[in-house]
C-alpha positions in Angstrom: 0.1 0.0 0.0 1.9 3.0 -1.1 1.4 6.5 0.1 1.8 9.5 -2.6 1.8 13.1 -1.7 1.6 15.9 -4.5 2.4 19.5 -3.9 0.6 19.4 -0.6 0.0 22.7 1.3 -1.8 23.1 4.5 -2.7 26.4 6.5 -4.2 26.2 9.9 -7.2 28.4 10.7 -5.1 30.7 12.8 -3.0 31.5 9.9 0.3 29.4 10.2 1.1 27.7 6.9 2.4 24.2 8.1 3.2 22.7 4.8 4.4 24.3 1.7 4.3 22.2 -1.4 5.4 18.9 0.0 5.9 16.1 -2.5 6.9 12.5 -1.8 6.3 8.9 -2.7 6.3 6.0 -0.1 6.4 2.6 -1.6 4.6 -0.2 -0.3 6.7 -1.9 2.3 8.9 1.0 3.0 10.1 2.0 6.5 10.3 5.6 6.7 11.3 8.1 9.7 10.3 11.7 9.4 12.6 13.8 11.6 12.9 17.5 12.4 12.5 20.1 15.2 9.0 21.0 16.6 6.8 22.9 14.3 8.6 21.4 11.1 5.1 20.1 9.8 5.7 16.5 10.5 2.5 15.7 12.3 0.6 17.8 10.0 1.9 15.9 7.2 1.0 12.3 8.3 -2.5 13.5 9.6 -3.3 14.0 5.9 -2.8 10.1 5.3 -6.1 9.3 7.2 -8.0 12.4 6.4 -7.7 13.9 9.9 -6.7 16.9 7.9 -7.6 17.8 4.5 -5.3 19.4 1.7 -5.4 23.3 1.4 -4.0 22.4 -2.1 -2.4 19.3 -3.7 -3.3 15.9 -3.1 -2.7 12.7 -0.9 -3.3 9.2 -2.1 -3.1 6.1 -0.1 -3.1 3.2 -2.7 -5.7 4.1 -5.2 -7.7 6.3 -2.7 -7.6 10.0 -3.0 -8.1 10.9 0.8 -10.1 13.9 -0.1 -12.8 11.5 -1.2 -12.8 9.3 1.8 -13.6 9.7 5.5 -11.3 8.9 8.3 -13.5 6.0 9.3 -13.1 4.4 6.0 -9.3 5.3 5.8 -8.8 3.5 9.0 -8.9 0.3 7.0 -5.8 1.2 5.3 -3.8 3.5 7.8 -3.5 3.0 11.4 -2.3 6.0 13.5 -0.7 5.7 16.9 -0.9 9.2 18.4 2.1 10.8 20.3 -0.1 11.2 23.3 -2.2 7.8 24.2 -4.5 9.9 26.2 -5.9 11.3 23.1 -6.5 8.0 21.8 -7.8 5.8 24.7 -11.5 5.9 25.9 -12.5 2.2 26.9 -12.8 1.1 30.7 -10.7 -2.1 30.0 -7.5 -2.7 27.9 -9.2 -5.5 26.0 -12.1 -3.6 25.0 -9.8 -0.7 23.7 -7.8 -3.3 21.6 -10.8 -5.0 20.2 -12.9 -1.8 19.4 -11.0 -1.1 16.2 -11.4 -4.4 14.4 -14.9 -4.8 15.7 -15.9 -1.5 14.0 -14.1 -2.8 10.8 -16.7 -5.5 10.7 -14.2 -8.2 11.4 -15.7 -11.7 12.5 -15.4 -12.4 16.2 -12.9 -15.1 16.0 -10.6 -12.8 13.9 -11.1 -9.9 16.4 -10.2 -12.1 19.4 -7.2 -13.4 17.6 -5.8 -10.0 16.5 -6.3 -8.7 20.0 -4.3 -11.6 21.4 -1.7 -11.1 19.0 -1.5 -7.3 19.5 -1.5 -7.6 23.4 1.3 -10.3 23.2 3.3 -8.1 20.8 3.3 -5.0 23.2 3.8 -7.2 26.3 0.5 -6.3 28.0 -1.5 -9.6 27.7 -1.5 -9.8 31.3 -3.2 -6.3 31.6 -6.3 -7.2 29.4 -8.8 -6.7 32.2 -7.3 -3.5 33.6 -8.4 0.1 33.2 -6.0 1.8 30.7 -5.4 4.9 33.1 -4.4 2.4 35.9 -1.3 1.7 33.8 1.8 3.8 33.5 2.1 6.4 30.6 4.5 4.0 28.8 2.1 1.2 29.1 -0.8 3.3 28.0 1.4 4.2 25.0 1.5 0.5 24.2 -2.1 0.0 24.7 -2.7 2.5 22.0 -0.2 0.6 19.8 -2.0 -2.6 20.5 -5.2 -1.0 19.5 -3.7 0.0 16.1 -2.0 -3.3 15.5 -5.2 -5.2 16.2 -6.7 -3.4 13.1 -4.3 -5.2 10.8 -3.9 -2.1 8.4 -1.4 -2.2 5.7 0.1 1.1 6.6 1.0 2.1 10.2 2.0 5.5 11.5 3.8 5.8 14.8 4.1 9.4 16.4 7.0 9.4 18.8 6.6 5.6 19.7 9.7 5.6 22.0 8.4 8.7 24.3 7.8 7.5 27.7 9.4 4.1 27.3 12.1 2.5 29.3 15.1 0.7 27.7 13.0 -2.6 27.5 10.1 -0.8 26.2 12.0 0.9 23.4 13.6 -2.6 22.4 10.0 -4.0 22.3 8.8 -1.2 20.0 11.8 -1.8 17.7 10.9 -5.6 17.6 7.5 -4.7 16.7 8.7 -2.2 13.8 11.0 -5.2 12.7 8.0 -7.5 12.6 5.9 -5.2 10.7 8.7 -4.9 8.2 9.0 -8.5 7.8 5.3 -8.8 7.0 5.6 -6.2 4.3 3.7 -3.5 5.9 4.4 0.3 5.2 5.8 1.7 8.5 6.2 5.5 9.2 7.5 7.1 12.2 7.8 10.6 13.4 10.5 10.7 16.0 13.1 12.7 17.8 15.0 9.5 18.7 17.4 9.6 16.1 19.2 6.3 17.5 16.1 4.5 17.2 15.6 5.9 13.7 18.9 4.7 12.5 18.5 1.1 13.7 15.0 0.5 12.4 14.3 2.7 9.5 15.6 2.4 5.9 14.8 5.9 4.8 15.0 9.3 6.5 13.0 12.3 5.7 14.1 15.7 7.3 11.6 18.4 7.5 12.0 22.1 8.3 9.5 24.9 8.2 6.9 22.9 6.4 9.1 21.6 3.7 11.4 18.5 3.0 15.3 19.4 3.3 16.5 15.9 3.0 15.0 12.6 1.8 17.0 9.5 1.2 18.5 6.3 2.6 19.2 6.4 6.5 22.9 6.1 5.9 23.3 8.8 3.6 21.0 11.3 5.3 22.2 10.9 8.9 25.7 11.6 7.9 24.8 15.2 6.6 25.7 16.8 9.9 25.6 20.4 8.7 22.1 20.1 7.1 20.8 18.3 10.2 22.0 21.0 12.5 19.9 23.5 10.7 16.8 21.4 11.9 18.4 20.9 15.6 18.9 17.3 14.7 22.2 15.6 15.6 23.5 12.4 13.9 23.1 9.2 15.8 25.3 8.6 18.8 27.3 5.9 16.9 28.0 8.1 13.9 29.2 10.8 16.0 31.6 8.6 18.1 32.9 7.0 14.8 33.7 10.5 13.4 35.3 11.5 16.8 37.6 8.4 16.6 38.5 9.1 13.0 36.7 6.0 11.6 35.5 5.7 8.1 32.0 4.9 7.3 28.5 5.6 8.9 27.7 2.8 11.4 23.9 2.8 12.2 23.8 -0.1 14.5 26.0 -1.5 17.5 27.0 -4.4 15.2 28.1 -2.1 12.4 30.1 -0.2 14.8 31.9 -2.8 16.7 32.9 -4.4 13.1 34.1 -1.2 11.7 36.0 -0.3 14.9 37.7 -3.7 14.9 38.8 -3.0 11.3 39.9 0.4 12.3 42.1 -1.0 15.0 43.6 -3.7 12.8 44.5 -1.0 10.2 45.9 1.3 13.0 48.6 -1.3 14.1 
């Protein structure tokens, strides 16, 4: 399920132009991170993917659907959106009811709803909390309930808005494993994130936004090495990239494994 954006502009009712002619194409099965400082237009952009916002001009297509011609409820079959703040998304009195709400409203059969809910709660590590009230959980756990609610809808496109916010180390690892699982299934996975290390490890393409426009768009290794341009958006390269540069190592290591392999080669070459 591809996403295509053509010359998209959007101005909020209070007069701020948040998007200024954005054009991009996200192929089916791609994993894409959108980064940039607050106010760059990241969330405004992705809210057009399920018609939470409508284009001022230009167009947005999800597969063969023009989002201007479909409701948010209908687009929910194609695009699952996990909000940055789970409290904007959660409204049921039990975790299980929250997770089954979406697939039930999509008309899935009872057996499929139950299977998807079990799968989603297991993936986020909250199967033990099915009978609890979401607001009895920690903020990080509520974030994972919201993620489970979207996973249970089984959409081909999933948007994660700041998925690691409020997560401890184990929670971040779990979210990363979920992203890898979705990628392996061939889903289109998009994230808005300030967690550049998480972005580098799990997303193959990075889009850098500033002032409502795209500054950089390309393969993660290439984009995250452009320190001067990233600095204009108050984004630093990943820690491993900065460490490698400080040591004088060649290359742009994005994972611990890549760094350790490059470091071993660097040590041997230095002898």
